[in-house]
C-alpha positions in Angstrom: -106.1 -144.0 108.8 -107.2 -147.3 110.2 -110.1 -148.3 107.9 -110.8 -151.9 109.1 -110.5 -153.9 112.3 -111.1 -157.6 112.9 -111.3 -159.6 116.1 -111.5 -163.4 116.8 -112.0 -165.0 120.2 -111.4 -161.7 122.0 -113.8 -161.4 124.9 -117.3 -161.3 123.4 -115.9 -160.6 120.0 -116.0 -164.1 118.7 -115.8 -163.1 115.0 -116.3 -159.4 114.5 -115.2 -157.1 111.7 -115.7 -153.3 111.5 -115.1 -150.7 108.8 -114.0 -147.3 110.3 -113.9 -143.7 109.1 -112.0 -140.8 110.5 -114.8 -140.3 113.0 -116.7 -143.4 114.0 -119.2 -143.9 116.9 -120.1 -147.3 118.4 -123.6 -147.7 120.0 -125.5 -150.6 121.5 -126.7 -152.0 124.9 -124.4 -152.3 127.9 -122.0 -155.2 127.7 -122.4 -155.7 123.9 -118.7 -155.3 123.1 -118.2 -151.6 122.4 -115.5 -151.1 125.0 -113.9 -154.5 123.9 -113.5 -153.0 120.4 -111.6 -150.1 121.8 -109.5 -152.3 124.1 -108.6 -154.6 121.3 -107.4 -151.7 119.2 -105.4 -150.3 122.1 -103.7 -153.6 122.7 -102.9 -154.2 119.1 -101.5 -150.7 118.8 -99.3 -151.3 121.8 -97.7 -154.3 120.1 -96.1 -151.8 117.7 -94.6 -149.6 120.4 -90.9 -150.3 121.1 -89.7 -150.1 124.8 -86.2 -149.2 125.9 -86.0 -152.1 128.3 -86.6 -154.7 125.7 -83.5 -154.4 123.6 -82.2 -157.8 125.0 -85.6 -159.5 125.3 -88.5 -158.6 123.1 -90.7 -160.9 125.2 -90.9 -158.0 127.7 -93.1 -156.0 125.3 -95.8 -158.6 125.3 -95.3 -159.5 129.0 -96.0 -155.8 129.7 -99.0 -155.5 127.4 -100.7 -158.7 128.4 -99.7 -159.0 132.0 -102.0 -159.1 135.1 -105.6 -158.5 134.3 -104.9 -158.5 130.6 -103.6 -162.0 130.6 -104.7 -163.6 127.3 -106.4 -166.4 129.2 -108.7 -163.9 130.7 -109.3 -162.0 127.5 -110.2 -165.1 125.5 -113.8 -165.7 124.5 -115.8 -168.2 126.6 -115.2 -171.8 125.8 -111.9 -173.3 124.8 -110.4 -171.1 122.0 -106.9 -171.9 121.0 -106.1 -168.6 119.3 -107.0 -164.9 119.8 -106.7 -162.8 116.6 -106.5 -159.0 116.5 -105.9 -157.1 113.3 -106.3 -153.6 111.8 -105.6 -152.2 108.4 -104.6 -148.8 107.0 -106.3 -147.5 103.9 -104.4 -148.8 100.9 -101.4 -149.7 103.0 -100.4 -152.2 105.7 -102.4 -154.7 107.7 -101.1 -155.5 111.2 -102.2 -158.9 112.7 -101.5 -160.3 116.2 -102.3 -163.9 116.9 -102.0 -165.2 120.5 -102.0 -168.9 121.1 -104.0 -169.9 124.2 -103.0 -173.5 124.8 -105.1 -174.3 127.9 -108.7 -173.7 129.0 -109.2 -170.3 130.6 -110.1 -171.7 134.0 -106.7 -173.5 134.3 -104.6 -170.5 133.4 -101.8 -170.0 135.9 -100.0 -166.8 136.6 -97.1 -166.1 134.2 -98.4 -168.9 131.8 -96.3 -168.8 128.6 -98.1 -167.8 125.4 -97.0 -167.6 121.8 -97.4 -164.3 120.0 -97.3 -164.2 116.2 -96.9 -160.7 114.7 -97.2 -160.0 111.0 -97.4 -156.9 108.8 -98.7 -157.4 105.2 -98.9 -154.8 102.5 -97.7 -153.5 99.2 -94.1 -153.5 100.4 -94.2 -157.2 101.3 -94.7 -159.2 104.5 -92.9 -159.2 107.8 -93.6 -161.8 110.5 -92.1 -163.1 113.7 -93.1 -165.3 116.7 -92.4 -164.2 120.2 -90.8 -165.9 122.1 -88.8 -167.6 119.4 -88.6 -171.3 119.7 -85.1 -172.1 118.8 -84.6 -175.5 117.1 -82.7 -178.2 119.0 -79.0 -178.2 118.0 -79.1 -174.7 116.5 -75.6 -173.3 116.9 -74.9 -170.0 118.7 -74.6 -167.8 115.6 -77.7 -169.2 114.0 -79.6 -168.6 117.3 -78.3 -165.0 117.3 -79.5 -164.5 113.8 -83.0 -165.7 114.7 -83.2 -163.3 117.7 -81.9 -160.5 115.6 -84.7 -161.1 113.1 -87.1 -160.9 116.0 -85.8 -157.5 117.1 -85.7 -156.3 113.5 -89.4 -157.0 112.8 -90.6 -155.7 116.2 -88.6 -152.5 115.7 -89.6 -152.0 112.1 -91.1 -148.6 111.1 -94.1 -150.4 109.4 -95.0 -151.9 112.7 -94.3 -148.8 114.7 -96.7 -146.8 112.5 -99.6 -148.6 114.2 -98.4 -147.5 117.6 -100.2 -144.1 117.9 -103.4 -145.1 119.7 -104.5 -143.8 123.1 -107.6 -145.2 124.9 -108.9 -142.7 127.4 -110.8 -144.1 130.4 -111.0 -140.9 132.4 -111.5 -140.7 136.2 -112.7 -137.3 137.4 -111.5 -137.9 140.9 -107.9 -138.5 139.8 -108.1 -135.7 137.3 -108.8 -133.1 140.0 -106.0 -134.1 142.4 -102.8 -132.1 142.7 -100.3 -133.8 140.5 -96.6 -134.2 140.8 -94.8 -135.2 137.5 -91.2 -136.2 137.2 -91.3 -135.8 133.4 -89.6 -132.9 131.5 -92.8 -132.6 129.4 -95.8 -133.8 131.5 -98.6 -135.5 129.7 -102.0 -136.5 131.0 -102.3 -140.2 131.6 -105.1 -142.4 130.1 -107.1 -142.2 133.4 -106.7 -138.4 133.5 -104.1 -138.2 136.3 -101.5 -135.5 136.0 -104.0 -133.3 134.2 -102.9 -130.2 136.2 -99.2 -130.8 135.4 -100.0 -131.2 131.6 -102.0 -127.9 131.7 -99.2 -126.1 133.6 -96.6 -127.3 131.0 -98.8 -126.2 128.1 -99.2 -122.7 129.7 -95.5 -122.1 129.4 -94.5 -124.2 126.4 -97.6 -124.7 124.2 -99.5 -121.4 124.5 -101.2 -121.6 121.0 -102.5 -125.1 121.7 -103.7 -124.0 125.2 -105.5 -121.1 123.6 -107.3 -123.3 121.1 -108.1 -125.8 124.0 -109.6 -122.9 126.0 -111.7 -121.7 123.1 -113.3 -125.1 122.6 -113.7 -125.5 126.4 -115.6 -122.1 126.5 -117.9 -123.3 123.7 -118.8 -126.5 125.5 -119.0 -125.2 129.1 -120.9 -121.9 129.3 -119.4 -119.0 131.2 -115.8 -120.2 131.3 -113.3 -117.3 131.2 -110.0 -119.1 131.6 -108.1 -122.1 133.1 -105.8 -121.2 135.9 -102.9 -123.4 137.1 -101.2 -123.0 140.4 -98.4 -124.6 142.4 -99.0 -126.4 145.7 -97.0 -128.2 148.3 -98.3 -131.7 149.1 -97.2 -134.2 151.7 -96.0 -137.6 150.6 -95.0 -140.6 152.6 -92.5 -143.0 151.2 -90.6 -146.0 152.6 -86.9 -145.6 153.0 -84.5 -148.5 153.3 -81.8 -148.4 156.0 -79.2 -151.2 156.5 -78.6 -152.0 160.2 -76.0 -154.6 160.9 -76.3 -155.9 157.4 -80.1 -156.3 157.7 -82.5 -154.1 155.6 -84.9 -152.1 157.7 -87.7 -150.1 156.1 -89.0 -146.9 157.7 -91.5 -144.3 156.7 -90.2 -140.9 155.6 -92.5 -137.9 155.2 -91.6 -135.3 152.5 -93.0 -132.3 150.9 -93.3 -132.1 147.1 -94.2 -129.2 144.8 -97.2 -130.1 142.6 -99.6 -128.5 140.2 -103.4 -127.9 140.6 -105.9 -126.1 138.4 -109.1 -124.1 138.8 -111.6 -122.5 136.5 -112.4 -118.8 136.5 -115.9 -117.9 135.1 -117.1 -114.7 133.5 -118.8 -113.5 136.7 -115.5 -113.6 138.6 -116.3 -116.9 140.4 -113.2 -119.1 140.7 -114.0 -122.8 141.2 -111.2 -125.3 142.4 -110.9 -128.5 140.4 -112.4 -130.7 143.0 -115.6 -128.6 143.1 -116.2 -128.7 139.4 -118.9 -131.0 137.9 -117.8 -134.3 136.6 -118.8 -133.4 133.0 -116.8 -130.2 133.1 -113.7 -132.1 134.3 -114.1 -134.9 131.7 -114.4 -132.4 128.9 -111.3 -130.5 130.0 -109.3 -133.8 130.1 -110.5 -134.9 126.7 -109.6 -131.5 125.1 -106.2 -131.6 126.9 -105.3 -135.0 125.3 -106.6 -133.7 121.9 -104.6 -130.5 122.0 -101.3 -131.7 123.6 -98.3 -131.6 121.2 -97.6 -134.9 119.5 -101.1 -136.1 120.3 -102.0 -139.7 119.4 -103.0 -140.4 115.8 -105.8 -142.7 116.9 -107.9 -141.6 119.9 -110.3 -144.1 121.5 -113.0 -142.6 123.7 -115.5 -144.4 125.9 -118.9 -142.8 126.8 -118.1 -139.3 125.5 -121.5 -138.1 126.6 -120.9 -138.9 130.3 -121.9 -136.1 132.5 -122.8 -133.7 129.6 -126.0 -131.8 129.0 -127.4 -132.4 125.5 -126.2 -128.9 124.3 -122.7 -129.7 125.6 -122.8 -133.0 123.8 -123.5 -131.3 120.5 -120.7 -128.8 121.0 -118.3 -131.5 122.0 -118.9 -133.3 118.7 -118.5 -130.0 116.8 -115.1 -129.5 118.6 -114.0 -133.0 117.6 -114.9 -132.3 113.9 -112.9 -129.0 114.1 -109.9 -130.9 115.3 -110.2 -133.5 112.5 -110.4 -130.7 110.0 -107.2 -129.2 111.3 -105.3 -132.4 111.8 -105.5 -134.8 108.8 -103.6 -137.5 110.7 -106.1 -137.7 113.6 -108.7 -140.4 113.8 -111.4 -140.9 116.5 -113.4 -143.9 117.5 -115.9 -143.4 120.4 -118.9 -144.9 122.1 -122.1 -143.4 123.3 -125.5 -144.2 124.7 -127.0 -140.8 123.8 -129.4 -140.4 120.9 -129.0 -136.6 121.2 -125.3 -136.8 120.7 -125.8 -139.2 117.9 -127.8 -136.5 116.0 -124.5 -134.8 115.4 -123.2 -137.8 113.5 -123.9 -138.8 109.9 -125.7 -142.1 109.4 -122.6 -143.6 107.8 -120.5 -142.9 110.9 -122.5 -145.2 113.2 -121.7 -148.8 114.0 -124.2 -150.9 116.0 -123.2 -153.8 118.3 -125.5 -156.4 119.7 -125.1 -159.7 121.6 -126.7 -162.9 120.4 -128.3 -165.6 122.6 -124.8 -167.1 123.2 -123.5 -163.6 124.3 -121.3 -163.2 121.3 -121.1 -159.8 119.7 -122.2 -158.8 116.2 -121.5 -155.5 114.6 -123.0 -153.8 111.5 -123.2 -150.2 110.1 -126.5 -148.4 110.8 -126.8 -148.1 107.0 -126.9 -152.0 106.7 -130.4 -152.1 108.1 -132.7 -153.9 105.6 -135.1 -150.9 105.6 -132.4 -148.2 105.6 -133.2 -146.9 102.1 -136.8 -146.4 103.1 -136.1 -144.5 106.4 -132.9 -142.6 105.6 -134.4 -139.4 104.2 -135.3 -136.6 106.6 -134.4 -138.6 109.7 -131.8 -137.5 112.2 -129.3 -140.2 113.2 -130.4 -140.5 116.9 -134.0 -140.7 115.8 -133.2 -143.3 113.2 -131.3 -145.4 115.8 -134.2 -145.1 118.3 -136.7 -146.2 115.7 -134.8 -149.1 114.2 -133.2 -150.3 117.5 -130.3 -152.7 117.4 -132.0 -156.2 117.9 -131.8 -156.6 114.1 -128.0 -156.6 114.1 -127.5 -160.2 115.4 -130.4 -161.4 113.2 -128.9 -159.9 110.0 -125.4 -160.9 110.9 -126.4 -164.5 111.5 -128.7 -164.9 108.5 -127.3 -166.8 105.5 -126.4 -164.7 102.5 
């Protein structure tokens, strides 16, 4: 289990540390850094994930993780930071740290600007470290250069690093989730945005019946009146561009084709059958979340943004109950989520809540709810959502900045 995370110069997280439990909820105003915590954990976890195409060039791993809109120059805190630091630690075991050198001001970052990534794992079994890309010393002979690059591949492919690779950050889009999906995978899995949900459900219906039954049982508790989840096949039209060579010159032409895809619908106790695209957003989002939680080989660390989105207060309570049931059945699972709902927060223990707040410079600060100076006075007989509403979160930046 990841019990501690630390961020430096990452978006609004100028210098933020958080202790985590198996179930942790982040709360605070919009833009205070809650999603940045989840994104930082996702990116750090991805650094431990080997990719088949990188066997000759490990730089490809970081070029993929930090490409495009995730360019380190865009992710760096305002100002002129020279280094971004992301780290997370397992209870009584290893600590993974990623340091990204940002050698130029953010405003002058050019596309494909080179960055230096320093990866280290420290723990009881010793330390592993490597820089990517490796800067080979001038005059280094061929064999010595190969040895350096082999060390790079060895560290980045080490099981201690790969152990941190089990995170999934869901940012579900109900519109994509309700579309007919066509998956080319032998075992379809729902994507982070919820696309290919129908194909994942169809696969579970044939190959993971026990998991689908548990998923359906939890779904029925959260959404009243659900009888079953139905999956169906459907032909869809797809247009692709086909290349044809004419007199040695490439010519591209559109080709229309029909593909066999999957869709889903929900049957209710009264016999009503509702197609996916006519379901409420909350219903679709809950189904997607449960699908990711129940799919075989689910992630060890699940990062969930705004889990109360589109849900009635009763459904919010039942969703948290379902999450706790999963945690009880799977000792390897850990969940970090965000919410704005005091009603959902009532289903959490005081110790599971972390508050975030921006200071006047728009840098984030984070503290446990139990760190409030008057917590011992107010903790008895007060539900968590009520306690948060009473104490607020303005105190977080004040306490965090006060001298000790």
